[in-house]
Every structure is written in C-alpha cells, then in structure tokens.
C-alpha positions as a printed NumPy array, in Angstrom:
array([[ 23.472,  12.446,  11.996],
       [ 21.549,  12.759,  15.1  ],
       [ 18.261,  12.348,  16.563],
       [ 15.094,  13.311,  14.657],
       [ 13.103,  16.061,  15.995],
       [  9.332,  15.447,  16.697],
       [  7.654,  18.783,  15.798],
       [  4.159,  17.539,  17.056],
       [  2.312,  14.536,  18.562],
       [  0.608,  13.934,  15.022],
       [  4.016,  12.539,  13.699],
       [  3.476,   9.591,  15.942],
       [  1.899,   6.611,  14.41 ],
       [ -1.048,   5.19 ,  16.25 ],
       [ -0.272,   2.113,  18.558],
       [ -1.625,  -0.999,  17.177],
       [ -3.585,  -2.952,  19.739],
       [ -4.595,  -6.717,  19.692],
       [ -8.04 ,  -7.039,  18.311],
       [-10.056, -10.261,  17.453],
       [ -7.943, -13.403,  17.215],
       [ -4.643, -11.378,  17.521],
       [ -2.269, -12.208,  20.464],
       [  0.831, -10.838,  21.704],
       [  3.975, -12.82 ,  21.932],
       [  7.826, -12.771,  22.469],
       [ 10.312, -13.881,  19.589],
       [ 12.132, -16.823,  20.927],
       [ 14.226, -17.902,  18.022],
       [ 15.103, -16.63 ,  14.674],
       [ 14.761, -19.432,  12.131],
       [ 15.949, -17.831,   8.91 ],
       [ 13.767, -17.234,   5.508],
       [ 11.516, -14.788,   7.63 ],
       [ 10.444, -17.29 ,  10.154],
       [ 10.347, -16.792,  14.148],
       [  9.311, -19.082,  16.74 ],
       [  7.082, -17.024,  19.143],
       [  5.782, -17.829,  22.457],
       [  2.422, -16.474,  22.605],
       [  0.375, -15.343,  25.714],
       [ -2.406, -17.772,  24.942],
       [  0.068, -20.733,  25.844],
       [  0.838, -21.75 ,  22.422],
       [  4.287, -21.714,  20.769],
       [  4.061, -20.753,  17.115],
       [  6.062, -20.747,  13.792],
       [  5.297, -17.367,  12.43 ],
       [  6.478, -15.639,   9.405],
       [  7.124, -11.938,   9.135],
       [  4.532, -10.463,   6.728],
       [  5.901,  -8.98 ,   3.367],
       [  5.065,  -5.272,   4.329],
       [  7.286,  -5.742,   7.433],
       [ 10.036,  -7.607,   6.042],
       [ 12.535,  -4.72 ,   5.372],
       [ 11.032,  -2.038,   7.576],
       [ 10.772,  -3.57 ,  10.708],
       [ 13.65 ,  -5.967,  11.736],
       [ 12.522,  -8.448,  14.482],
       [ 15.052,  -9.65 ,  16.766],
       [ 15.131, -12.381,  19.543],
       [ 13.262, -11.011,  22.912],
       [ 11.119,  -8.71 ,  20.84 ],
       [  7.184,  -8.075,  21.72 ],
       [  5.187,  -8.764,  18.653],
       [  1.846,  -8.899,  17.666],
       [  0.94 , -12.338,  15.951],
       [ -2.317, -13.056,  13.929],
       [ -2.998, -16.871,  14.11 ],
       [ -3.818, -18.857,  10.927],
       [ -7.251, -20.407,  10.457],
       [ -6.456, -23.768,   9.669],
       [ -3.559, -24.35 ,  11.997],
       [ -4.42 , -22.12 ,  14.799],
       [ -2.149, -23.685,  17.307],
       [  0.954, -24.   ,  15.332],
       [  1.395, -21.216,  12.734],
       [  0.562, -17.465,  12.539],
       [  1.935, -14.189,  10.841],
       [  3.714, -11.331,  12.626],
       [  1.778,  -8.228,  11.942],
       [  3.556,  -5.738,  14.063],
       [  6.706,  -5.386,  16.421],
       [  6.381,  -3.087,  19.262],
       [  9.13 ,  -0.695,  20.332],
       [ 10.659,  -0.382,  24.266],
       [  8.513,   2.314,  24.999],
       [  5.479,   0.84 ,  23.55 ],
       [  6.119,  -2.375,  25.452],
       [  6.097,  -0.287,  28.583],
       [  2.708,   1.224,  27.734],
       [  1.116,  -2.41 ,  27.117],
       [  2.445,  -3.588,  30.528],
       [  1.222,  -0.636,  32.276],
       [ -2.29 ,  -0.748,  30.786],
       [ -2.492,  -4.584,  31.348],
       [ -2.146,  -5.835,  27.765],
       [  1.166,  -7.646,  28.273],
       [  1.617, -10.05 ,  31.284],
       [  4.71 ,  -9.855,  33.065],
       [  5.723, -13.392,  31.739],
       [  4.319, -13.936,  28.399]])
C-alpha cells in the first residue's frame, strides 16, 4: 500500500459549503443504527441520521465536523447528515469564517 498520488488539482472533490437551511455541527454521540447526536452551530442539538449515500462511503466518528440539513417538520430536533468534512477541510472552514471556534 502507500499514499495515493495526486496528479492534478482536478482530482480533488469540490468543498461542500452550507447553503439555504444547512448548518455545520459537531458529532457528539454515536447512537447506533446510523443515528448521531449533533450539536449544531445554530444552538440546537439534533438527532441526525446518516443519509443512505454516505452510510458506507464516509464513516462519521465522534468529534467530526458535519453538514446537517434540518428536517422541515421537526426543525429543532431532527436532521440529516449530508457531508463529513476532513481535517484539512475543517481548517479551511475555520480560516474563512464558516466555522466558529466553539460550535
């Protein structure tokens, strides 16, 4: 094995930024059955589910920065995790003001 070589900048996926009603949050507790307790930046603590497209592709762990899409009918309590940011991406989010120091 070894590190994967990056031949060009085009191979990097574009960074998904919060838009519309989406909010950033920190995964606090793994609850099982693809459910995660997330503390969001808008002050709410939501019970979020990992959407099906992400279930086996991106593993969410405690302390990860995630992008949450709140549900329409239980806005304060529930949501879907639609993206997990990697360590270098969270640094970029903090540097550009998207992520507060203590979410």
